[in-house]
C-alpha angles and dihedrals in degrees: 000000000000091000091049090048091054092048091048091050091049092049091048095050092047091050092049092048088053092050092148089074100033107040093125093046102050094085090055090055091047088049090054092055090044089057092049091050092047090056095056096092088058096052112120115244093239090053093044090051089063090069098259095130092044091051091049091051091053094046094046090052091050091049093051092045091050091048094052094046093045094049091048089049092048091068095067092039092055092044094052093046091071093223097319091112125053114239111240088212090064094055095083096179096053091040093055091046089056093046091051091057099039100076095062095056095035094055091050088074096015099155093055094041092049091051089050093051093046090049088055096040101053100055091045091051091051092051091046092053090052091051092047090053088056092048097040107158097353126098120255091240092059093052123101111282096251093050092044090052093048090050091049092051093047093047091049092051092045088050090058093047091048091051092047093047091048092049094049093047089047087057092064109121122203089197094054119119087228094064112130096024093113101272089124089068089057090049087051092050092054094040093051092058095045092048091048088052089051090051091051092049091049093047092054093043093051096043092051093044091238098317097102099066126166124226109294089231090060090051090051091049089051091054089050089053092047091050093053093043090051093050095050104036109021100072090070095054097095093050093048096046094050095037091229119145117226117226120199121195130207110188106315096330118101116214099201096151097064097058092044090051089050091052092051091049090047095049092043089055094056092043091055091045089063096202097106135272127316092278092061092049092047090051090050091053094046091046088054089051091052092048092050092053091047102044105028103056096142098045101092096186094050093048092047095049092043091055091046088055092048091047092053092048092049091046096062117085098225097036093049090054089051092048090058090064096053122100093219091059090049088052091049091051093049098043107036094144134114090249090067099030110034093188087080089068096052109101094217089057094058094114090048089063087065093051093045094054093042090057094047094047091047089056093042094052095044116107109298089356096134092048095048095044092044094227133100124226091249091053090048091053095046097095091049093046092047090054091049091050091052092048092046091054092058121100120239095268093050093044090054093048123109090247089068096048100085095039089052094048090045097049094049092045089050093048091050090054091049091049093049090065094053106104105159143037096262097054094042090052090054091060095040093053091051094051100040124115106347101053104033097082090061091068097060090044091053091047089054099043100038100037092122097051110082097196093057100036094046091052090052096046093046090054092048090048091055093041096055095038107112098211115167087004090281094147094072117135130179117276091248093046120106091202095104090055091045090052092051090049090055091050092046094049093049095045092046093047091051096039096053091050093045092050092050093050119088118248109258115248097199134045128025103334092192094055094040098048121349097052091060091047091048092052093045091053091045091052091051091046089057091049094046093047099038096096093222099104129070098214094194088073091070095060091039092059096031092246108162095200095102096042092047093049093049092045096049093042092050091050090051092049092049094045092064114086113243093237089057091049091053093043095060115052096201091050092049091049091054096044097046091041090056092047090051092052090049092055095040103045108012105044093143092059091043095053091048090064120105119263092245090068091065096044 
């Protein structure tokens, strides 16, 4: 076994050193050593006494050391190859596979591995600071070639160390038997250096007003580290800040010692980090999020991963309460416009507008959210409502012009994000009262004028689908309130305006037929299905007062459903769900209208 172990270690180190030929195999080798390490607790004492565990410790350390040195060396090799070699940092799938397997073997000899990483990190940080002092407020690309190359090499190596540190910290287990044996101080040592690097990157970015950017790969690595740090250390924030001790029970036995040990480990970690308490670290992370959204508008991956991190932070109970106290979050809530955050104006970031507003509204509508953020819901909505008012004041020619395209897409994406965070009757009523009656007519006008432009019409229909969806029974008005009927009228007008135009338009013979025609029809049917099945409208009222809204909606929707060839319906799952869902609602709740149809419809 010892001989095999030595041969396996030699094979692994040789393969890692020749990473150019084995990039897609390295994670398999790391997984092998992870399995060997995971089996150590089950080794028999008599076998362990023969030096097997000691040999494994030595070989694992040599494998990790070889991996770190080889990956750091790969940066300069790739850079000097002028594109001949593929950068391992750009192969996201293989990189994440390696990072997933690294914590198990690194924590087996964590003290030695941490010292190795720190010994690599500190000299690189010193050199990077010197380079940044030369660059100051200028971009790396405009620097002299030798300095630009040095900066690129240093940033690439720091990217690897940030990924490795994030992966190892993410491997911390609160259920591990080794908790409380000092590993948190090693986590603190690595975290301190990564957070200091983040502070330096932010300082340069702010002072240069976005000109002095680091390598995008380093920014992505920093977000990976923040995500792992959040997952491991943020769930304890509420307990630490309030000083309350959590008590978990299992049957009748109280396990008070485990939570108290966790708290000691947690507090010890921040003390050794030396940057301040958890509030300071949280503010540093959120400030970095704000800077990314402000200064990286065209980097789709950075914006996406930044918003995922913010979503995860806002989704936790304790972390969301902490976010409400931070100045950066207050600034985000009060300045969520494209003037402050240019990424909102980039067409490829349209779906990120929805996520961004959903996060902010979730925080705003949380308990005491408006008080802590210092802004009411109406004040938050003012920029969106002002844009809708300006669009509503345009005549038909102006509203159909290219100048109105992006504002329309943006405002409906924003409204959808706002609506996604409405989870009860009170919050939904806040939004409904702001939109009714001034802004509802705009929706049917847009559906009529922009029916042939998928990007605009899909943004509108997705918002309407979210707005009329009665999730958690949030669309629940008083019995004497006409709001349910008014809401259905809005949906009916928009669906009918779009449906009539779509039916009159010829089916495209080139391009993506689903995107150009059937996707809009699918969404329109889905919107009406939500309104018909929402249980917030008494449909008998329409015939009682001779209101054609219901009949028009059913008529146009049925024509849309029948106009789509059956093979196309079956070919697209979302389309088939909308069509057959509408037919089911017709037979279940509107039998009178169904039986009044001509026989040819059923044939």
